[in-house]
N, C-alpha and C positions, 0 to 999 in steps of 0.2 A: 504494500501499499504506500502511497505517496500523496501526501499533503503539499500543494502549492499555494503559496500566499504571494501576490503580488502588490508592490508598493509604488506607485508612480508620483512623481514629482517633477512636472514640467518633462524634461528631457532625460530626466534620470528614471531608470527602473530597478527596482531591488527586488528579487526573486528568492524567498525564502523556501527552501526545500526540506521537507521533514519526511523520514520513513525511508524507502528503499527505491533506487532509480534503477530500474532493470528493464529487461525485455518486455515486461507486462505494462510498465510504467513510463518508459522513455517516450513513446507515441502521445501520450497525454500532455507530457511536457514539451514536446516539440509541437504540438498542436495549439497549446497556449502561446509559446512564443512566437509562433507564425502569425498569430492575432496581433501582437504587442511590438514586435521590433521595429515596424517601419518609422517610426519618430522618434526612437530613442537615440540619445547620443551617449550616455553612460549606464552601461548595464553591471549592477552586482549581484552575483549568486552568493546567498549566504548559507552555507552548508553545516551549520551548527547541529543541526538535528536530523541530518543525513546520515543514516547507519551504514550504508551500502551504495555503491555503484558498480554497475557492469559495463561491458565494453559498448553496449547500446547506450546507456546512459554517457559516457565518455563521448560518444559519436554525436549526441545533442550538443554536449559542451562545445565540441570543436567546430561543428556546424554554425553554431552561435557566436564562437570566436572568429569565423571567417566573415560573417555579416558585419560584427562590430568592427573589425580591421578596416572596412571600408568607410563606416559612417561615425565612429566614435572609440569608444575604449570599453574593454570587459574585465572585470577582477572578480576573484573569488575570495571570500572571506570566512572566518570562522570554520575552517576545515578541521574535522574530527582526525584524531590520529588515525585510524583504520583507513578512511578516504585518502588522507595524505599519504598513506603508505602505496595504496592505488597508484594515485599519480605518480609517485617517485618510481615506482616499478614498471609502470606502462611508459615512461618519459614524458609524461603530460606536464610534469611539472617544469620542464622545460619550454613548453608551448604555451601555457598558460599563465597568466599573471595571478599568482596565489599571495594573499598577505595573511 
């Protein structure tokens, strides 16, 4: 299960993810982002309550990064140690901006 909370402030979008971002839930996040990203200049993912991310979830983050490279910036904050380890092992720590 994945809970998605979006906070919009002008051109800033903060997406708070809670639960699991996997093959089942990644399409849900992708659909939400497709509806939301057109006017966004600064995208922030808050992963404090994200327990797990699969390759499908990583793909959604990577496609979001590609979009934001053209129209603004993207940052990932509050990453749990489990999710941070997945980013490190997959090399995503070098691709994404993680604070």
